[in-house]
N, C-alpha and C positions, 0 to 999 in steps of 0.2 A: 298107239304107234308111235307119235311124237314124244311121247313122255319117253319111252326108250331109246329114242334116236338122240333126245337131248341131255340123258342122265349121263354118260360119259363126261359130256362138256362141262356139265354142273359140277361132277365131281373133282374134275381137274381144277376147275376155279376155285371150288372150297380147298381143296389141298393147296393150291397156290397161295390163297389167303392166310392158311395156317401156317405154311412157311416164311411168308413174311411177317406174319407175328412173330413167331420164334426167332427168327433172325433179329427182329427189332430188340426184343426181351434180352437177347444174349449179347448183343450190341451194347444195350444199356447198362447192363450188368458188370460187362467186361470193363466200361468207363468207369464205373463205381468202383470196381476192385482196385483199378490203377491210381485213381485218385485217393484212395484208402493208403496205398503203398507210399506214396508221396506227399500224404497230409502233413501240413506245417506243425502239427501236433505229435507226429511220429518222431522217436528218439533219433533216427538214422539222418534226419534232416539237421542236427544239433552238431554234428561231427565235426564240421569247420569252426563252429560257435565255440566247442570245446577245445580244438587245437589252438585257437587264438586268444583263448580266455586270459593267459597270462601276458599277451603283448601289451606293453606301456606300463606294466607293474614296475615298481622298485626292485632294485636288486636285493637280494637277503644281506643281512649284516655279516660282516665278516666274523669268522670265528676263531678261537684260540685254545687250544689244549696244552697246557703247560706240565711236561712231566719233570718228576722230581725224584733225585736220589739222595741217598744220605752216606756220608763216609764216616759217620761214627756209629757203633752198635747201639741200638735201643734208642736211637735219634726218632725225633719226631717232629711234624709241622706245627708251629706256633702261631705265626702271621704271614698273611701274604698280602701285598700293596701293590696295585697299578696305579701308576702315574703318567699322565698324557702331555705330550709334547707336541709343538706346532710348527716347528722346523729345526734344521740340523746344519751345522757347519764342521766341518773335518780342520781342526787346528794344525795338526801335523801328523806325520807318519814315521815310524820306528821300524826299522828291520830286526824283528825278533830272531829269525835264523834264515836260511837260505830259501826257505818256502814260506814263512810266515811274517806278515806285516800286521803291526798294531797301529791302531789310529785313535788319538784323542780327538773326541767329538764333542763339540758343545750344542746342547740344546737348547731350543727357545720355549718359554713357558714353563711348565712344571705344576701341573694341577692333579694332584690325587683323585681317582675318579672312583676306585674300588677299593676296599679293604675288608679282611675278615680275619678273625682271631679264634683261637680254641676257646671253649666255653670256660670262663672263670671257675665255675662251680666244680668242675671235674679237671681243672687244669694240674692238680696234685697226682693225677693218675697217669699225665703224660710221661712220668719216667718211673712208673710200676708196671705191674702185670698188664694193664689194659692200655699201654702204650702203642700197641700195636695198631688199633684203631686211628689213632692220628697219624700215622706214619702213611700217610697218602701218596700213592706213586703220580698221579696227576691230578689236576685241578683244571676245570672247565671254567673258563672266563664267565663271568656274571651269575654262575650256581655256587650259591654257597653250599659247602660239603656238611654232610651229617655232623654233630658235634661240634659245630663251629657257628659263630655268630657273626652277623654282618656288621662292622663299624660305619663304614661309606658305600652309599650313601646311607642315610637314615631310615630311610623308607623306599622301598621300591628297588628293583634292580638298577646296576649302574647303565649308564647311557651304552649304545653299542658301539662296538670300534668303528673308528671312522678312517675311510680311503684317505690315504695322504699322511695322516696323522704318524707320529712316533709314541712309543709307549716303551717304558721302562718297567718289567715284571720283578719285584722284591720278593724273595723268599725267606724266611726267617725261620730256624730250627731251635727247638729247645736247647741244643748243644750251645748255641751262641753264634753258630756258622750262619753266613748271610750270603746269598747268591743273587746277581743280578743278569738281566738279559734285556738288551735294547732290540727294539723290534720296529719295523717299519711296515705299515699296511698300504700294499701296491693297488694298482686301479683295480685288477680282478679280483681283490679279495684276499690273496695269497700273502704271505709273512716273509720278511726278510729279516732275519735275525742273528744277533751276535753276542756271545759272551760279554760280559762288560763288568768293569770294576768302577766306583764313583771317584772321582777326582774333585777339586774345587769348583764349588758353585754347581752349576748345571753341567758340567763335562764328565763323560765318561770316557775310559779307555776300553776300546772294543778290540776284539780279538776274534778270527782274524781275516785279513785279504777283505777288508771293506771295498765294495764295488765303487764305482767312480759316480753312479746315479744315485747313491745311497742319500747324500744331501740334497738332490734335486727334488723340486716340488713334483706331485704325480699329477699328469695331465688325465683329467676326468672328462670322459666326452660330454659335449655340451647338447642336453636334452630340452632346453628352453626353446621354444617356438618363437621365431622373429617377429616383432610386431608388426602387423599388416600395415600399420600408419605410419611406419618408418621409410622415409624416403632414401633413395639409393644413396645418395651423399653422407646421409647422417648414418647408414649402415656400415659406410666404409670408414667413417670415422671412427665409429664404436669398434669395427675389428681391427683398426690399426692401432688402437690402445690396449696393450695386453692386460689381462686380467691380474687381479693384486697376486695370486697365486701362481700363476703361469711362469712356466720355464721352458729351458730346452727338452725335446722328447728325451727320455730315458735311452741311454746305450743299451746294448745288447749285453745282458750280466751273466754272470756264471749261477748256476742252479742255485735256487733259494735255499738255504740250509733251513731246517724244520726244527720244532721244539721237542728235541729229543731228552732222553734222560742224561746224557752228558752234558748238555747244555746248560743245566740248572743244578749242578752238582756244588755240595757245600764246600766253603773255603775250609783247607786245613785247620 
């Protein structure tokens, strides 16, 4: 008789124990699943790292694509040379017409850093039927075109274009015409370019309307951390002495001209 009276109570106690065991199992499984979603080995936790992967990396080197045109039928590219300068000074300005001003600029330095020429073994075909493969429409800096041989440097690619430096691109054609373009590399890697003609020494006649900040040094951001051991007085003394290539901040200038086909046209 007691067995039947206590049987429902025992059944309820048994069901309660089973329910508690199932609840504990589900809770443990749920925690394991959440831990799996947020595990350090999961790809989703690397999103912030991927977004910040490039922080602190140096800026990519500036690029230059030089467009070339030809005024003589059947003309072709014979040689290209790039000369690097480290400073510029406007000597004089001449009014060419009502809307164009020419400037004589003297550059400091003058080091050839890249030069290539047409292959000597096939030079005779430059004026023949195969001349079209030498009539390049453009040249990418540091990339030697097919059918051409690098002269400078003797091995490896040339040095990257340097922000704040000046360059003169010299294009020689089979017809004998030669064109020049003076280029300044700005802090953001863009190019400020002008048609140029050589004058005495390292001077060139630039056309046209050279911006007032063209001869000014480019102000680059200072990414060097301050020495923790430097005292405030030393820091002030260092900051009061301008760097060797420092200068007034560039004024707002007109839109920067690009290296377009009309910029490197051959001389008549």
